[in-house]
MARBA-3410 file (N, C-alpha, C, O; in Angstrom, 1 decimal):
175
0.9,-1.2,0.0,0.0,0.0,0.0,0.9,1.2,0.0,1.9,1.3,0.7 ~ 0.6,2.2,-0.8,1.3,3.5,-0.9,0.8,4.5,0.1,-0.3,4.3,0.7 ~ 1.6,5.5,0.3,1.2,6.6,1.3,-0.1,7.3,0.8,-0.8,7.9,1.6 ~ -0.3,7.3,-0.5,-1.4,8.1,-1.0,-2.8,7.3,-0.9,-3.8,7.9,-0.9 ~ -2.7,6.0,-0.7,-3.9,5.2,-0.6,-4.4,5.3,0.9,-3.6,5.0,1.8
-5.7,5.5,1.1,-6.2,5.6,2.5,-6.3,4.1,3.0,-6.6,3.2,2.3 ~ -6.0,4.0,4.3,-6.1,2.7,4.9,-7.6,2.4,5.1,-8.4,3.2,5.6 ~ -8.0,1.1,4.8,-9.3,0.7,4.9,-9.6,0.2,6.4,-8.9,-0.7,6.9 ~ -10.6,0.8,7.0,-10.9,0.3,8.4,-12.4,0.1,8.4,-13.2,0.8,7.8 ~ -12.8,-1.0,9.1,-14.2,-1.3,9.2,-14.5,-1.2,10.7,-13.9,-1.9,11.5
-15.5,-0.4,11.0,-16.0,-0.2,12.3,-17.5,-0.6,12.4,-18.3,-0.1,11.6 ~ -17.8,-1.5,13.2,-19.3,-1.8,13.4,-19.9,-1.0,14.5,-19.2,-0.6,15.4 ~ -21.2,-0.7,14.3,-21.9,0.1,15.3,-22.0,-0.8,16.6,-21.9,-2.0,16.5 ~ -22.2,-0.1,17.7,-22.3,-0.9,19.0,-23.5,-1.8,18.9,-24.5,-1.7,18.1 ~ -23.5,-2.9,19.7,-24.5,-3.9,19.8,-25.9,-3.3,20.1,-26.9,-3.9,19.6
-25.9,-2.2,20.8,-27.2,-1.7,21.2,-27.9,-1.0,20.0,-29.1,-0.6,20.2 ~ -27.3,-0.8,18.9,-27.9,-0.2,17.7,-29.0,-1.2,17.3,-28.8,-2.4,17.1 ~ -30.2,-0.7,17.1,-31.3,-1.5,16.7,-31.7,-1.2,15.3,-31.8,0.0,14.9 ~ -31.9,-2.2,14.5,-32.4,-2.1,13.2,-33.8,-2.7,13.0,-34.2,-3.5,13.8 ~ -34.5,-2.2,12.0,-35.8,-2.8,11.8,-35.6,-4.2,11.3,-34.5,-4.6,10.8
-36.6,-5.0,11.4,-36.5,-6.4,11.1,-36.1,-6.6,9.6,-36.6,-5.9,8.7 ~ -35.3,-7.6,9.4,-34.8,-7.9,8.0,-36.0,-8.3,7.1,-36.0,-8.0,5.9 ~ -37.0,-8.9,7.7,-38.2,-9.3,6.9,-39.3,-8.3,6.8,-40.1,-8.4,5.8 ~ -39.3,-7.2,7.6,-40.4,-6.3,7.5,-40.0,-4.9,7.0,-40.8,-4.2,6.4 ~ -38.7,-4.6,7.1,-38.2,-3.3,6.6,-38.1,-3.3,5.1,-37.4,-4.2,4.6
-38.7,-2.4,4.4,-38.5,-2.4,2.9,-37.1,-2.2,2.4,-36.7,-2.7,1.4 ~ -36.3,-1.4,3.2,-34.9,-1.2,2.8,-34.1,-2.4,3.3,-33.0,-2.6,2.7 ~ -34.5,-3.1,4.3,-33.9,-4.2,4.8,-32.4,-3.9,5.2,-31.5,-4.5,4.7 ~ -32.3,-3.0,6.2,-31.0,-2.7,6.7,-30.3,-3.9,7.4,-31.0,-4.5,8.2 ~ -29.1,-4.2,7.0,-28.4,-5.3,7.7,-27.4,-4.8,8.6,-27.3,-5.3,9.8
-26.6,-3.8,8.2,-25.6,-3.3,9.1,-25.0,-2.0,8.5,-25.2,-1.7,7.3 ~ -24.4,-1.2,9.3,-23.7,0.0,8.8,-22.2,-0.2,8.9,-21.7,-0.7,10.0 ~ -21.5,0.2,7.9,-20.0,0.0,7.9,-19.4,1.4,7.7,-20.0,2.3,7.0 ~ -18.3,1.6,8.3,-17.6,2.9,8.2,-16.3,2.6,7.4,-15.3,2.1,8.0 ~ -16.2,3.0,6.1,-15.1,2.8,5.3,-14.6,4.1,4.7,-15.5,4.9,4.2
-13.4,4.3,4.7,-12.8,5.5,4.1,-13.5,6.8,4.5,-13.6,7.7,3.7 ~ -13.9,6.8,5.7,-14.6,8.0,6.3,-16.0,8.2,5.9,-16.6,9.2,6.2 ~ -16.6,7.3,5.2,-18.1,7.4,4.9,-18.8,6.2,5.4,-18.3,5.1,5.4 ~ -20.1,6.5,5.8,-20.9,5.4,6.3,-21.5,4.7,5.0,-22.0,5.3,4.1 ~ -21.4,3.4,5.0,-22.0,2.6,4.0,-23.2,1.8,4.6,-23.0,1.2,5.7
-24.3,1.9,4.0,-25.5,1.2,4.5,-25.7,-0.1,3.7,-25.9,0.0,2.5 ~ -25.7,-1.2,4.4,-26.0,-2.5,3.7,-27.5,-2.7,3.5,-28.2,-2.7,4.5 ~ -27.9,-2.8,2.3,-29.3,-3.1,2.0,-29.4,-4.3,1.1,-28.4,-4.9,0.7 ~ -30.7,-4.7,0.8,-30.9,-5.8,-0.1,-30.3,-5.5,-1.5,-29.8,-6.4,-2.1 ~ -30.3,-4.3,-1.8,-29.9,-3.9,-3.2,-28.4,-3.7,-3.2,-27.8,-3.8,-4.3
-27.7,-3.6,-2.1,-26.2,-3.4,-2.2,-25.8,-2.4,-1.1,-26.5,-2.2,-0.1 ~ -24.6,-1.9,-1.2,-24.1,-1.0,-0.2,-24.1,0.4,-0.9,-23.3,0.7,-1.8 ~ -25.0,1.3,-0.4,-25.1,2.7,-0.9,-23.8,3.4,-0.4,-23.3,3.2,0.7 ~ -23.3,4.2,-1.3,-22.1,5.0,-1.0,-20.8,4.3,-1.3,-19.7,4.9,-1.0 ~ -20.8,3.1,-1.9,-19.6,2.4,-2.2,-19.4,2.2,-3.7,-20.4,2.2,-4.4
-18.2,2.1,-4.1,-17.9,1.9,-5.5,-18.4,0.4,-5.9,-18.5,-0.4,-5.0 ~ -18.6,0.2,-7.1,-19.1,-1.2,-7.5,-18.1,-2.3,-7.0,-18.5,-3.3,-6.6 ~ -16.8,-2.0,-7.2,-15.8,-3.0,-6.7,-15.9,-3.2,-5.2,-15.9,-4.4,-4.7 ~ -16.0,-2.2,-4.4,-16.1,-2.3,-3.0,-17.5,-2.9,-2.6,-17.5,-3.7,-1.7 ~ -18.5,-2.7,-3.4,-19.8,-3.4,-3.1,-19.6,-4.9,-3.3,-20.1,-5.6,-2.5
-18.9,-5.3,-4.3,-18.7,-6.7,-4.6,-17.9,-7.3,-3.5,-18.2,-8.4,-3.0 ~ -16.8,-6.6,-3.0,-16.0,-7.1,-1.9,-16.8,-7.2,-0.6,-16.7,-8.2,0.1 ~ -17.6,-6.2,-0.3,-18.4,-6.3,0.9,-19.5,-7.4,0.8,-19.7,-8.0,1.8 ~ -20.0,-7.6,-0.3,-21.0,-8.7,-0.5,-20.3,-10.0,-0.3,-20.9,-10.9,0.3 ~ -19.1,-10.2,-0.8,-18.4,-11.4,-0.6,-18.1,-11.7,0.9,-18.2,-12.8,1.4
-17.7,-10.6,1.6,-17.4,-10.7,3.0,-18.7,-11.1,3.8,-18.7,-12.0,4.7 ~ -19.8,-10.5,3.4,-21.1,-10.8,4.1,-21.5,-12.3,3.8,-22.0,-12.9,4.7 ~ -21.3,-12.8,2.6,-21.6,-14.2,2.3,-20.7,-15.1,3.1,-21.2,-16.1,3.6 ~ -19.4,-14.8,3.2,-18.5,-15.6,3.9,-18.9,-15.6,5.4,-18.8,-16.7,6.0 ~ -19.2,-14.5,5.9,-19.6,-14.4,7.4,-20.9,-15.3,7.6,-21.0,-15.9,8.6
-21.9,-15.2,6.7,-23.1,-16.0,6.8,-22.8,-17.5,6.8,-23.4,-18.2,7.5 ~ -21.9,-17.9,5.9,-21.6,-19.3,5.7,-20.8,-19.7,7.0,-21.1,-20.8,7.5 ~ -19.9,-18.9,7.5,-19.2,-19.3,8.7,-20.1,-19.4,9.9,-20.0,-20.3,10.7 ~ -21.1,-18.4,10.0,-22.1,-18.5,11.1,-22.9,-19.7,11.0,-23.1,-20.4,12.1 ~ -23.3,-20.1,9.8,-24.1,-21.4,9.7,-23.3,-22.6,10.1,-23.8,-23.5,10.7
-22.0,-22.6,9.7,-21.2,-23.8,10.1,-21.0,-23.8,11.6,-21.0,-24.9,12.2 ~ -20.7,-22.7,12.2,-20.6,-22.6,13.7,-21.9,-23.1,14.4,-21.8,-23.8,15.4 ~ -23.0,-22.7,13.9,-24.3,-23.1,14.5,-24.5,-24.6,14.3,-24.9,-25.2,15.3 ~ -24.1,-25.1,13.2,-24.2,-26.6,13.0,-23.3,-27.4,13.9,-23.7,-28.3,14.5 ~ -22.1,-26.9,14.0,-21.1,-27.6,14.9,-21.5,-27.5,16.4,-21.2,-28.3,17.2
-22.2,-26.3,16.7,-22.5,-26.1,18.1,-23.6,-27.1,18.6,-23.8,-27.3,19.8 ~ -24.3,-27.7,17.6,-25.4,-28.6,18.0,-24.8,-30.0,18.4,-25.5,-30.8,19.0 ~ -23.6,-30.3,18.0,-23.0,-31.5,18.3,-22.5,-31.4,19.8,-22.0,-30.4,20.2 ~ -22.8,-32.5,20.5,-22.5,-32.5,22.0,-21.2,-33.2,22.3,-20.5,-33.8,21.4 ~ -20.8,-33.1,23.5,-19.7,-33.9,24.0,-20.2,-35.3,24.5,-21.3,-35.4,24.9
-19.3,-36.2,24.4,-19.7,-37.6,24.7,-18.6,-38.2,25.7,-17.4,-37.9,25.5 ~ -19.0,-39.0,26.6,-18.0,-39.6,27.5,-17.5,-40.9,26.8,-18.3,-41.7,26.5 ~ -16.2,-40.9,26.7,-15.5,-42.1,26.1,-14.6,-42.7,27.1,-14.4,-42.1,28.2 ~ -14.1,-43.9,26.8,-13.1,-44.5,27.7,-11.9,-43.7,28.0,-11.2,-43.9,28.9 ~ -11.6,-42.8,27.1,-10.4,-41.9,27.2,-10.8,-40.5,27.8,-10.0,-39.6,27.9
-12.1,-40.3,28.2,-12.5,-39.1,28.7,-13.6,-38.4,27.9,-13.9,-39.0,26.8 ~ -14.1,-37.3,28.3,-15.1,-36.6,27.5,-14.5,-35.9,26.2,-13.4,-35.3,26.3 ~ -15.1,-36.2,25.1,-14.7,-35.6,23.8,-15.8,-35.0,23.1,-17.0,-35.4,23.3 ~ -15.5,-34.1,22.2,-16.5,-33.4,21.3,-16.9,-34.4,20.2,-16.1,-35.1,19.7 ~ -18.2,-34.5,20.0,-18.7,-35.3,18.9,-18.5,-34.6,17.6,-18.6,-33.4,17.5
-18.3,-35.3,16.5,-18.2,-34.8,15.2,-19.0,-35.6,14.2,-19.3,-36.8,14.4 ~ -19.4,-35.0,13.1,-20.0,-35.7,12.0,-19.0,-36.7,11.4,-17.8,-36.4,11.5 ~ -19.5,-37.8,10.9,-18.6,-38.8,10.3,-17.8,-38.2,9.2,-18.4,-37.4,8.3 ~ -16.5,-38.4,9.1,-15.7,-37.9,8.0,-16.1,-38.5,6.7,-16.5,-39.6,6.6 ~ -15.9,-37.7,5.6,-16.1,-38.1,4.3,-14.8,-38.2,3.5,-14.3,-37.1,3.1
-14.2,-39.4,3.3,-12.9,-39.5,2.7,-12.9,-38.8,1.3,-11.8,-38.5,0.8 ~ -14.0,-38.7,0.7,-14.1,-38.0,-0.7,-13.7,-36.5,-0.6,-13.4,-36.0,-1.6 ~ -13.8,-35.9,0.6,-13.5,-34.5,0.7,-12.0,-34.3,0.8,-11.6,-33.1,0.8 ~ -11.3,-35.3,1.0,-9.8,-35.2,1.2,-9.2,-35.3,-0.2,-9.5,-36.1,-1.0 ~ -8.2,-34.4,-0.4,-7.5,-34.2,-1.7,-6.0,-34.6,-1.5,-5.5,-34.5,-0.4
-5.4,-35.2,-2.5,-4.0,-35.6,-2.4,-3.1,-34.4,-2.0,-3.3,-33.3,-2.5 ~ -2.2,-34.6,-1.0,-1.3,-33.5,-0.5,0.1,-33.9,-0.9,0.6,-35.0,-0.5 ~ 0.7,-33.2,-1.8,2.0,-33.6,-2.4,3.1,-33.7,-1.5,3.9,-34.7,-1.7 ~ 3.3,-32.9,-0.4,4.4,-33.0,0.4,4.4,-34.1,1.4,5.5,-34.6,1.8 ~ 3.3,-34.6,1.8,3.2,-35.7,2.7,2.9,-37.1,2.1,3.2,-38.1,2.7
2.2,-37.1,1.0,1.7,-38.3,0.4,0.4,-38.8,1.0,-0.1,-39.8,0.5 ~ -0.2,-38.0,1.9,-1.5,-38.4,2.5,-2.5,-37.5,1.8,-2.2,-36.6,1.0 ~ -3.8,-37.7,2.2,-4.9,-36.9,1.7,-5.1,-35.8,2.7,-4.9,-36.0,3.9 ~ -5.6,-34.6,2.3,-5.8,-33.5,3.2,-7.1,-32.9,3.0,-7.6,-32.7,1.9 ~ -7.8,-32.5,4.1,-9.1,-31.8,4.0,-8.9,-30.5,4.7,-8.7,-30.4,5.9
-9.0,-29.4,3.9,-8.8,-28.1,4.4,-9.9,-27.7,5.4,-9.7,-26.8,6.2 ~ -11.1,-28.2,5.3,-12.2,-27.9,6.2,-11.9,-28.4,7.6,-12.1,-27.7,8.6 ~ -11.6,-29.7,7.7,-11.3,-30.3,9.0,-9.9,-30.1,9.5,-9.5,-30.3,10.6 ~ -9.0,-29.8,8.5,-7.5,-29.7,8.8,-6.9,-31.0,9.2,-6.0,-31.0,10.1 ~ -7.5,-32.1,8.7,-7.0,-33.4,9.0,-6.3,-34.0,7.8,-6.7,-33.8,6.7
-5.3,-34.9,8.1,-4.7,-35.7,7.0,-5.4,-37.1,7.1,-5.8,-37.5,8.2 ~ -5.4,-37.8,6.0,-6.1,-39.1,6.0,-5.2,-40.1,5.3,-4.7,-39.8,4.2 ~ -5.0,-41.2,5.9,-4.2,-42.3,5.3,-5.2,-43.4,4.8,-5.7,-44.1,5.6 ~ -5.4,-43.5,3.5,-6.4,-44.4,3.0,-6.0,-45.9,3.3,-6.9,-46.7,3.3 ~ -4.8,-46.2,3.5,-4.3,-47.5,3.7,-4.8,-48.0,5.1,-5.3,-49.1,5.3
-4.5,-47.2,6.1,-4.9,-47.5,7.5,-6.3,-47.0,7.9,-6.9,-47.4,8.9 ~ -6.8,-46.0,7.1,-8.0,-45.3,7.4,-7.9,-44.5,8.7,-8.9,-44.3,9.4 ~ -6.7,-44.0,9.0,-6.4,-43.2,10.2,-6.4,-41.7,9.7,-6.1,-41.4,8.6 ~ -6.7,-40.9,10.7,-6.6,-39.4,10.5,-5.5,-38.8,11.3,-5.4,-39.3,12.5 ~ -4.8,-37.9,10.8,-3.7,-37.2,11.6,-4.1,-35.8,11.8,-4.5,-35.0,10.9
-4.0,-35.4,13.1,-4.3,-34.0,13.5,-3.0,-33.3,13.8,-2.3,-33.6,14.7 ~ -2.6,-32.3,12.9,-1.4,-31.5,13.2,-1.5,-30.8,14.6,-0.5,-30.5,15.2 ~ -2.8,-30.4,14.9,-3.0,-29.6,16.2,-2.6,-30.5,17.4,-1.9,-30.0,18.3 ~ -3.0,-31.7,17.4,-2.7,-32.6,18.6,-1.5,-33.5,18.3,-1.0,-34.1,19.2 ~ -1.0,-33.5,17.1,0.1,-34.3,16.7,-0.2,-35.8,17.0,0.7,-36.5,17.5
-1.4,-36.2,16.7,-1.7,-37.6,17.0,-2.5,-38.2,15.8,-3.2,-37.5,15.0 ~ -2.3,-39.5,15.6,-3.1,-40.3,14.6,-4.3,-40.7,15.4,-4.3,-41.1,16.5 ~ -5.5,-40.6,14.7,-6.8,-40.9,15.3,-7.6,-41.8,14.3,-7.2,-41.9,13.1 ~ -8.6,-42.4,14.8,-9.6,-43.1,14.0,-10.9,-42.5,14.4,-11.1,-42.1,15.5 ~ -11.9,-42.6,13.5,-13.2,-42.2,13.8,-14.0,-43.3,14.3,-14.1,-44.4,13.7
-14.6,-43.2,15.5,-15.4,-44.2,16.1,-16.9,-43.9,15.9,-17.3,-42.9,16.4 ~ -17.6,-44.8,15.2,-19.0,-44.5,14.9,-19.9,-44.6,16.2,-20.9,-44.0,16.2 ~ -19.4,-45.5,17.1,-20.2,-45.6,18.4,-20.3,-44.3,19.2,-21.3,-43.9,19.6 ~ -19.1,-43.7,19.3,-19.0,-42.4,20.1,-19.2,-41.2,19.2,-19.3,-40.1,19.7 ~ -19.1,-41.4,17.9,-19.2,-40.2,16.9,-18.1,-39.2,17.2,-18.4,-38.0,17.3
-16.9,-39.7,17.4,-15.8,-38.8,17.6,-14.5,-39.4,17.1,-14.4,-40.6,16.8 ~ -13.4,-38.6,17.1,-12.1,-39.1,16.8,-11.4,-39.6,18.1,-11.4,-38.8,19.1 ~ -10.8,-40.8,18.1,-10.1,-41.3,19.2,-8.7,-41.6,18.8,-8.4,-42.0,17.7 ~ -7.7,-41.4,19.8,-6.3,-41.6,19.5,-6.1,-43.1,19.2,-6.7,-44.0,19.8 ~ -5.3,-43.4,18.2,-5.0,-44.8,17.8,-4.4,-45.6,18.9,-4.7,-46.7,19.1
-3.5,-44.9,19.7,-2.9,-45.7,20.8,-3.9,-46.1,21.9,-3.6,-47.0,22.7 ~ -5.1,-45.5,21.9,-6.1,-45.9,22.9,-7.1,-46.9,22.3,-8.1,-47.2,22.9 ~ -6.9,-47.4,21.1,-7.9,-48.2,20.4,-8.2,-49.5,21.2,-9.4,-49.9,21.3 ~ -7.2,-50.2,21.7,-7.4,-51.4,22.5,-8.2,-51.1,23.7,-9.1,-51.9,24.1 ~ -7.9,-50.0,24.4,-8.6,-49.6,25.6,-10.1,-49.3,25.3,-10.9,-49.7,26.1
-10.3,-48.7,24.2,-11.7,-48.4,23.8,-12.5,-49.7,23.5,-13.6,-49.9,23.9 ~ -11.8,-50.5,22.7,-12.5,-51.8,22.4,-12.8,-52.7,23.6,-13.8,-53.3,23.7 ~ -11.9,-52.7,24.5,-12.1,-53.5,25.8,-13.2,-52.9,26.6,-14.0,-53.6,27.1 ~ -13.3,-51.5,26.7,-14.4,-50.9,27.4,-15.7,-51.2,26.7,-16.7,-51.4,27.4 ~ -15.8,-51.1,25.4,-17.0,-51.4,24.7,-17.4,-52.9,24.9,-18.6,-53.2,25.1
-16.4,-53.8,24.9,-16.7,-55.2,25.1,-17.3,-55.4,26.5,-18.3,-56.1,26.7 ~ -16.7,-54.8,27.5,-17.2,-54.9,28.9,-18.5,-54.3,29.1,-19.4,-54.8,29.8 ~ -18.8,-53.3,28.4,-20.1,-52.6,28.5,-21.2,-53.4,27.8,-22.3,-53.4,28.4 ~ -21.0,-54.0,26.7,-22.0,-54.6,25.9,-22.1,-56.1,26.0,-23.1,-56.7,26.0 ~ -20.9,-56.8,26.1,-20.9,-58.2,26.0,-20.7,-58.9,27.4,-21.4,-59.8,27.7
-19.8,-58.4,28.2,-19.5,-59.0,29.4,-20.7,-59.1,30.4,-20.8,-60.2,31.0 ~ -21.6,-58.1,30.5,-22.7,-58.3,31.4,-23.6,-59.4,31.0,-24.2,-60.1,31.9 ~ -23.7,-59.7,29.8,-24.6,-60.8,29.3,-24.0,-62.2,29.6,-24.7,-63.2,29.7 ~ -22.6,-62.2,29.8,-22.0,-63.5,30.0,-21.8,-63.7,31.5,-21.2,-64.7,31.9 ~ -22.2,-62.8,32.4,-21.9,-62.9,33.8,-22.8,-64.0,34.4,-24.0,-64.0,34.3
-22.1,-65.1,35.0,-22.8,-66.2,35.5,-23.7,-65.9,36.7,-24.6,-66.7,37.0 ~ -23.5,-64.8,37.4,-24.3,-64.5,38.5,-25.6,-63.9,38.1,-26.6,-63.9,38.9 ~ -25.8,-63.5,36.9,-27.0,-63.0,36.4,-28.0,-64.1,36.0,-27.6,-65.0,35.2 ~ -29.2,-64.2,36.5,-30.1,-65.2,36.2,-30.6,-65.0,34.8,-30.9,-63.9,34.3 ~ -30.7,-66.1,34.1,-31.2,-66.1,32.7,-32.6,-66.7,32.7,-32.8,-67.8,33.1
-33.6,-65.9,32.3,-35.0,-66.4,32.3,-35.1,-67.6,31.4,-34.6,-67.7,30.3 ~ -35.9,-68.6,31.8,-36.2,-69.8,31.0,-35.1,-70.8,31.1,-35.2,-71.9,30.4 ~ -34.1,-70.6,31.8,-33.0,-71.6,31.9,-33.0,-72.2,33.3,-32.9,-71.5,34.3 ~ -33.1,-73.6,33.4,-33.1,-74.3,34.7,-31.7,-74.5,35.1,-30.8,-75.0,34.3 ~ -31.4,-74.2,36.3,-30.0,-74.4,36.9,-30.0,-75.4,38.0,-29.0,-75.7,38.5
END
């Protein structure tokens, strides 16, 4: 940026600013932005007071924010689940088709989840936790590979072992 170009700053009005309803107001005010020293009013028709290029950029930012908000709302509906390794956040099942080949590692990479995928082992690698994980459909979450035996043993004890307990009376069986 040169000294002659003004710096772009975006200032949002305080939260207490009230706008008419998006659905009832004919102008449909969404927000006011302060750019280059002028107020821009976001309407259904566009941003009044902005150049066409700036209108396009602001519309792209608004669309990106709406998409991000929808994704955050969707993820917020997923709950935490108690697993044999402790409470973990639940996630939607991964879709290996969203992973693209990543040249430097040789694995598949998904920019949305930021996970690497090894199609041979079907494990996922998280650079954030620096661990290989697998997706467990029972808990609907990613669990560390090193805890796989512990998880399988806990599931076995939870579902199979009580049925095999000889102290439990079985109806219809004479002893």
